[in-house]
C-alpha positions in Angstrom: 15.0 208.6 129.0 14.7 206.9 132.8 11.4 206.2 133.9 10.5 205.3 138.0 9.0 202.4 138.7 8.7 199.7 141.4 10.0 196.6 141.0 6.9 194.5 142.1 5.3 196.6 139.1 7.7 196.0 136.5 7.3 192.1 137.5 3.4 191.9 137.6 3.3 193.8 134.1 6.3 193.0 132.2 4.4 192.4 128.8 3.4 196.1 129.0 6.8 197.4 129.4 8.7 195.1 127.0 6.2 196.7 124.7 7.4 199.6 125.0 11.1 198.5 124.9 10.1 197.2 121.6 9.0 200.1 120.1 12.2 201.8 120.8 11.3 204.4 123.1 14.6 204.7 124.2 13.2 204.3 127.8 15.3 202.9 130.9 13.7 201.5 133.8 14.5 202.7 137.2 13.0 200.1 139.9 12.4 200.6 143.3 12.6 197.6 145.5 10.5 197.0 148.3 13.1 198.1 151.2 13.2 201.4 149.3 16.8 200.5 147.4 16.8 201.7 143.7 18.2 199.4 141.0 19.5 201.2 138.5 22.7 203.8 137.6 23.3 205.8 141.2 23.2 208.9 139.3 20.3 208.4 137.2 17.4 211.1 137.3 14.2 209.8 136.3 12.0 212.0 134.3 8.8 210.1 134.4 7.0 207.7 136.7 4.2 205.2 137.8 3.1 206.0 141.2 1.4 202.4 141.3 -0.8 200.9 143.9 1.6 198.7 145.5 3.8 202.4 146.7 1.1 203.0 148.9 0.4 199.6 150.6 4.1 199.0 150.9 5.1 202.1 152.1 6.6 203.4 149.7 5.0 206.9 148.9 7.6 209.0 150.8 10.5 207.1 149.3 8.5 207.7 145.6 8.6 211.2 146.2 11.8 211.6 147.5 13.9 210.3 144.1 11.2 212.1 142.0 11.7 215.5 143.9 15.3 215.1 143.8 15.6 214.6 140.0 15.5 218.1 138.4 14.5 216.5 135.0 11.1 214.7 136.6 8.5 216.2 134.3 5.5 214.1 134.3 3.7 211.2 137.1 0.7 208.9 136.8 -0.7 208.0 139.5 -3.5 205.1 140.2 -5.4 206.9 142.3 -8.2 209.5 141.4 -7.3 211.6 144.8 -4.4 214.1 144.9 -4.4 215.0 148.3 -0.7 214.4 148.8 1.6 217.0 149.3 4.0 215.5 147.1 1.9 216.0 144.4 1.5 219.9 145.0 5.5 219.7 145.4 6.1 218.1 142.0 3.4 220.3 140.5 5.0 223.3 142.1 8.5 222.4 140.3 6.6 222.5 136.7 5.8 218.4 136.8 2.8 217.2 135.3 -0.1 214.8 137.4 -2.1 212.5 135.9 -4.5 210.7 138.1 -6.9 207.9 137.4 -10.4 206.2 137.8 -9.6 202.7 138.1 -11.6 201.8 140.9 -14.8 202.7 139.7 -15.8 199.3 138.2 -15.2 197.4 141.5 -16.8 199.9 143.6 -19.9 199.9 140.9 -19.8 196.2 141.3 -19.7 196.3 145.0 -23.0 198.6 145.3 -25.0 196.1 143.0 -23.9 193.1 145.0 -24.6 194.9 148.3 -28.3 196.3 147.3 -29.0 192.9 146.0 -27.5 191.2 149.0 -30.0 193.8 150.8 -33.1 193.2 148.2 -33.2 189.7 148.4 -32.5 189.1 152.1 -29.4 186.5 151.3 -28.7 186.6 155.1 -31.9 184.1 155.2 -30.7 182.0 153.2 -27.4 181.8 154.9 -29.1 181.1 158.3 -31.3 178.4 156.6 -28.6 176.7 155.3 -26.4 176.4 158.5 -29.4 175.2 160.1 -30.3 172.6 157.4 -33.6 174.4 156.7 -35.3 173.9 152.9 -36.9 177.4 153.3 -38.2 179.5 150.6 -38.7 183.7 150.9 -39.8 186.3 148.5 -37.7 189.3 147.6 -37.7 192.5 146.4 -36.2 192.8 142.7 -34.0 195.7 141.4 -36.2 195.7 138.0 -38.0 198.9 138.1 -36.5 199.9 141.3 -35.6 203.6 141.4 -32.0 205.1 142.5 -30.7 208.2 143.1 -27.1 208.8 142.8 -25.8 211.5 144.3 -22.4 212.3 142.5 -21.8 211.5 138.8 -18.2 211.2 138.3 -16.3 207.8 137.1 -17.9 205.6 140.0 -21.5 207.0 139.8 -21.6 206.7 136.4 -20.3 203.1 136.4 -22.6 202.4 139.4 -25.7 203.9 137.1 -24.6 201.7 134.3 -25.1 198.7 136.1 -28.0 199.7 137.8 -30.0 200.4 134.5 -28.9 197.1 133.6 -31.4 195.7 135.8 -34.1 197.8 134.1 -33.8 200.5 136.9 -34.6 203.7 137.1 -31.9 206.1 137.7 -32.3 209.6 138.7 -28.2 211.6 138.8 -27.1 214.4 140.9 -24.0 216.4 139.7 -23.2 220.2 140.4 -22.3 220.7 136.7 -23.7 218.2 134.4 -21.9 217.1 130.9 -24.9 216.3 129.2 -23.7 213.0 128.4 -24.3 211.0 131.8 -25.8 207.5 131.9 -29.2 208.2 133.7 -32.5 208.6 132.9 -33.0 212.0 134.8 -30.4 214.7 135.8 -30.9 217.0 138.7 -28.9 219.3 140.8 -28.3 219.1 144.6 -30.9 221.6 145.3 -33.5 219.2 143.9 -32.5 216.2 146.3 -34.8 216.5 148.9 -37.7 216.3 146.6 -36.5 213.2 145.2 -35.6 211.2 148.5 -39.5 210.2 148.9 -39.0 208.4 145.4 -36.2 206.6 145.6 -35.8 203.2 146.6 -31.7 203.0 146.7 -29.5 205.9 147.6 -25.9 205.7 146.9 -23.6 208.8 147.7 -20.8 208.8 145.3 -19.7 212.8 145.7 -16.2 214.4 146.9 -16.2 215.4 150.8 -16.4 219.0 150.5 -17.7 222.0 152.7 -21.2 221.6 151.0 -21.4 217.7 151.2 -20.5 217.2 155.0 -23.1 216.1 157.0 -25.5 216.1 153.8 -27.2 212.7 155.3 -28.4 214.4 158.2 -31.9 213.9 160.1 -33.7 216.1 157.5 -32.3 213.9 154.7 -32.9 210.7 156.7 -36.5 211.9 157.4 -37.3 212.4 153.7 -36.1 209.2 152.3 -38.6 206.4 151.3 -40.1 203.9 153.4 -38.0 200.7 153.1 -35.0 202.5 151.2 -31.6 202.0 151.4 -28.6 204.1 151.9 -25.0 203.2 150.4 -22.2 205.0 151.1 -18.8 204.8 148.9 -18.2 208.4 149.1 -16.2 209.6 152.4 -17.5 209.2 156.1 -17.9 212.7 156.3 -21.5 212.8 154.0 -23.1 210.9 156.7 -24.0 212.3 160.2 -23.6 209.1 162.2 -26.2 209.7 165.0 -28.5 210.9 162.7 -28.2 207.7 160.9 -28.2 205.4 163.6 -31.8 207.0 165.1 -33.0 206.3 161.5 -32.1 202.7 161.5 -33.3 202.5 164.7 -37.1 203.6 163.6 -39.0 201.8 160.2 -38.0 204.0 157.6 -34.5 202.4 156.4 -34.3 198.8 155.4 -30.6 199.2 155.3 -27.3 201.3 155.1 -24.3 200.1 153.2 -21.5 201.5 154.5 -17.6 201.2 153.1 -16.6 204.5 154.5 -16.5 206.2 157.9 -16.0 209.5 160.0 -13.1 207.7 161.5 -11.0 204.6 159.8 -10.4 202.5 161.1 -13.9 202.1 162.6 -13.8 201.9 166.5 -14.1 198.4 167.8 -17.2 199.5 170.1 -18.7 201.7 167.3 -22.5 200.9 167.2 -22.2 200.0 163.4 -20.6 196.8 164.0 -23.2 195.2 165.6 -26.3 197.4 164.5 -28.6 194.7 162.4 -29.4 197.2 159.4 -25.8 198.1 158.8 -24.1 196.4 156.3 -20.1 197.0 156.9 -16.7 196.7 154.9 -13.8 198.4 156.2 -13.0 201.1 153.1 -12.5 198.1 150.5 -15.2 198.3 147.9 -12.5 199.6 145.4 -10.3 196.3 146.0 -11.1 194.5 142.5 -8.3 193.2 141.4 -8.4 194.3 137.3 -7.4 197.6 138.4 -4.0 196.6 138.2 -3.7 195.9 135.2 -5.8 199.0 134.2 -3.5 200.9 136.0 -0.7 199.5 133.9 -2.4 200.4 130.3 -3.2 203.8 131.6 0.4 204.2 132.4 1.5 203.4 129.4 -0.3 204.6 126.9 -0.2 208.3 128.6 3.9 207.6 128.5 3.4 207.2 124.8 1.1 210.0 124.4 3.8 212.3 126.4 6.6 211.2 124.3 4.4 212.1 121.2 3.3 215.7 122.4 -0.4 214.4 123.0 -2.8 215.5 125.2 -2.6 213.4 128.6 -5.6 211.2 130.0 -6.4 212.5 133.0 -4.3 215.3 133.8 -4.6 217.4 137.0 -5.1 220.7 136.8 -3.5 222.8 139.5 -7.1 224.2 141.0 -8.0 220.4 141.5 -5.1 220.2 144.2 -6.0 220.7 147.8 -4.3 223.7 149.4 -3.3 221.3 152.1 -2.3 217.8 152.6 -5.0 215.5 153.7 -4.9 211.5 154.4 -4.7 209.2 151.7 -7.3 206.6 151.4 -6.5 203.9 148.6 -9.8 202.1 148.9 -12.1 204.9 147.6 -10.0 206.3 144.9 
């Protein structure tokens, strides 16, 4: 069996591939170089492939899909991304190939959320300013302990965030359209119950997908219902927030801060008010940038490949109904 991977991923995770070879799986590796050249027999047809993160960052997405699609034998693709909003996924699935996604960035995004909220609660900027000026200055700060969190969206990212908030002894309420009963939260509510929960939440985390139902979810009414001194965190999609309404709310005294890693337009326009607003913590869609995701991706690919060869169910297999009807821009930072 020929397996399509990149040269960079093969070098970086050689121990995982060597383990597969030592198990006698009969695999032959087709390695895609940074320049798009393929290292392997010219007539080789890959049956499986790993869409690793360097494919996206290195501009090899189209070339990778081209190789996979021209192979009449291609039957399974493992992606490092959670999103399946590229046309290549749909084309492969339309030919009968199986697709698996991943939730590798839930851990770093959850850590990002806790770090950002702690920074706001502790008013860490005052320490940084005092140090820069050589001032020995004390100040009191808010604790996460017994604070109340409302996490809208309890997928992989929302769940990891909830676990970490609970480790600080925060009370976490989760919002999910179809609860499974095992969510790591103290309470679970439906989307319809969010307005009633907002006045009690010290921290509101947006971790839901962008859908027609969630577009501009955070509008004037939503923001007006939020608790005095609360913090809004958006690590989902920019479309969930009405920017004008949020800016008006930040100009008032209700919100303490907005932590924003995603935006309606990316890159964010250089003259956008978010850049200079004193209550905005802004990062360039990079909350998922933890380096541990690379090793988790290699483990998932190799373990799923073993499952495929053994005829066992695959982890994170995507059903056809999960594929969007049209291709959308890909954003690795939120996957």
